[in-house]
C-alpha positions in Angstrom: 102.1 89.4 98.9 102.0 87.1 102.0 102.5 83.2 100.7 99.7 80.9 101.6 100.5 77.3 102.1 97.6 75.3 103.3 98.3 71.7 104.9 96.7 68.3 105.5 95.3 67.9 101.9 94.0 64.5 101.7 91.6 64.5 98.6 91.6 65.7 95.3 88.2 67.8 95.9 90.1 69.9 98.5 93.2 70.2 96.4 90.9 71.9 93.9 89.1 74.0 96.1 92.4 75.3 97.6 94.2 75.9 94.4 91.1 77.7 92.8 90.8 79.8 96.2 94.3 81.1 95.8 96.8 78.9 97.7 100.3 79.2 96.8 101.8 75.8 98.4 99.7 72.6 99.3 101.1 70.0 102.0 100.9 66.7 102.4 101.6 65.1 105.5 103.8 61.9 104.3 105.2 58.9 106.1 105.4 61.0 109.3 107.2 59.6 112.3 104.2 59.6 114.6 100.6 58.7 114.1 98.9 62.3 113.0 95.1 62.5 111.7 96.4 63.8 108.2 99.0 60.9 107.9 99.4 59.6 104.2 101.3 57.1 102.7 103.7 57.3 100.0 101.5 55.7 97.4 98.4 58.0 98.4 100.5 61.2 98.1 101.8 60.0 94.7 98.1 60.0 93.5 97.3 63.4 95.1 100.5 65.0 93.6 99.4 64.4 90.3 96.2 66.5 91.1 98.0 69.6 91.9 97.8 72.2 89.3 100.9 73.8 87.7 100.1 76.7 89.0 100.6 75.7 92.5 103.8 74.3 94.0 103.4 71.1 96.4 105.4 70.4 99.7 105.9 66.9 101.4 105.9 67.5 105.5 107.7 64.6 106.7 110.5 63.8 109.1 112.7 60.9 110.3 115.7 59.3 109.1 117.6 61.4 106.5 118.0 58.5 104.0 114.2 58.0 104.2 113.4 61.4 103.4 115.5 61.8 100.8 114.4 58.3 98.9 110.6 59.6 99.3 111.4 63.0 97.9 113.4 61.6 95.2 110.5 59.5 93.9 107.7 61.8 94.5 109.3 64.8 93.1 107.7 67.7 95.2 108.6 71.1 94.9 109.2 71.7 98.6 110.1 69.4 101.7 109.2 70.3 105.1 111.5 68.7 107.8 109.0 68.9 110.6 110.0 66.4 113.1 113.5 66.2 115.2 116.0 66.9 112.6 119.3 68.5 113.8 121.3 71.4 112.2 123.7 68.9 110.6 120.8 66.9 108.9 118.9 69.8 107.7 122.0 71.3 106.4 123.0 67.7 104.2 119.4 67.1 103.2 118.7 70.7 101.9 121.8 70.5 99.5 121.2 66.9 98.7 117.7 67.7 97.7 118.6 70.8 95.4 120.2 68.3 93.2 116.6 67.2 92.2 115.4 70.7 91.9 113.5 70.2 95.3 113.5 73.1 98.0 113.6 72.4 101.7 111.6 74.2 104.5 113.0 73.3 108.2 110.1 73.9 110.7 111.2 75.3 114.4 108.9 74.7 117.0 108.7 77.3 119.5 107.7 76.1 123.1 105.3 77.9 125.2 108.2 79.8 127.6 109.8 80.7 124.2 112.4 78.3 124.0 113.5 76.4 121.0 112.6 72.6 120.2 115.4 71.9 117.5 118.0 69.9 118.6 121.3 71.8 119.5 119.8 75.1 120.2 118.5 76.8 123.4 116.9 79.8 121.6 114.9 79.9 118.6 116.8 83.3 117.3 120.0 80.9 117.5 118.5 78.2 115.1 117.3 81.0 112.8 120.6 82.4 112.5 122.4 79.1 112.1 120.1 77.9 109.4 120.9 81.2 107.5 123.8 79.3 106.6 122.2 76.6 104.7 120.4 76.1 101.7 117.1 76.0 102.7 114.5 78.1 101.1 112.7 78.9 104.3 112.5 78.6 108.1 109.1 77.7 109.4 108.1 79.0 113.0 105.5 76.8 114.6 103.6 76.4 118.0 103.2 72.9 117.7 106.1 70.5 119.0 107.5 68.0 116.5 106.4 64.8 118.7 102.7 66.0 118.9 101.6 68.0 115.8 97.9 67.0 116.0 98.0 68.8 119.6 95.9 72.0 119.8 98.0 74.8 118.6 98.5 78.3 120.3 99.1 81.3 118.8 102.5 82.6 118.6 104.1 85.6 120.4 104.0 88.7 117.7 107.1 90.4 119.5 108.9 87.2 118.8 107.9 86.5 115.3 108.9 90.2 114.4 112.3 89.8 115.8 112.8 86.6 114.0 111.7 88.2 110.8 113.9 90.9 111.3 117.1 88.8 111.7 116.7 85.7 109.5 118.5 85.5 106.3 115.8 83.3 105.2 112.1 83.7 104.4 110.0 83.4 107.4 106.6 81.4 107.5 104.2 81.4 110.6 102.4 78.3 111.5 100.2 77.6 114.6 96.8 78.8 115.7 96.1 80.7 112.4 92.6 81.3 111.4 90.9 83.6 109.3 89.8 85.6 112.6 93.4 86.6 113.4 95.1 86.7 110.2 94.8 90.3 109.6 96.4 91.1 113.1 99.2 88.5 112.2 99.7 90.2 108.6 99.7 93.9 110.2 101.8 93.0 113.3 104.4 90.9 111.6 104.1 90.7 107.9 105.9 87.3 107.4 106.9 85.8 103.9 104.2 83.1 104.4 101.6 81.4 106.6 101.1 77.7 107.2 97.4 77.0 107.7 96.2 73.7 108.7 93.3 73.3 111.3 92.3 77.0 110.7 91.1 75.9 107.0 89.0 72.7 108.0 85.9 71.4 109.6 87.8 68.1 110.7 91.0 66.7 109.8 90.8 66.3 105.9 87.7 68.3 105.7 88.7 71.6 104.3 86.0 74.1 104.6 85.2 76.7 101.6 84.2 79.7 103.4 87.0 79.7 106.0 89.8 79.3 103.0 87.7 82.2 101.4 88.2 84.2 104.4 91.8 83.7 105.0 92.5 84.3 101.1 90.7 87.7 101.6 92.6 88.7 104.1 96.0 88.0 102.3 94.9 89.6 99.3 93.7 92.7 100.9 97.0 93.3 102.7 100.0 95.2 101.5 103.4 95.8 103.1 
């Protein structure tokens, strides 16, 4: 079954709602390098992580300097750290190895520009980045239609042909993000069949305000889909 990661959690009530609805991973945007509507401080995230049930995994969505990311993760001890800014290959490789010493898994976001090119430093194509990341200790690669510098911008839907190709060549689990809602999720699952989907705005009415009906529709699609 495709994994469901719901991102942008900002309060205990929504944590309980998402967990009860069937989310697998809950994402907390913490100490992000640029202002975003879902941004949390380390202290706020620490309080919210204490509310996450043991049946659900937690993920810090962050970026910036390697030392700061490692320190943040070592203090908060989430299940995952999602590198979602402008981290290059060497930074990603080294962080993934270091975080594993604490039992923390790494997800690396690879933003895809509108022309299909790759925004990850050092790579001109998404396939090149995904191929290189296969040689690291990351747990999964996240293909995102939002750019790292403007994660709060309106997201577009990813090209399903490109996504299928990435899933086929990747030697790591692939998570899709950007423009996913309960209205188009069925088609994405059928056309791409990714390891996971990461949904933020498609689960809410406004930043930090999750919608029970939207989440329920998403979960029905995932639970009803079989490879």
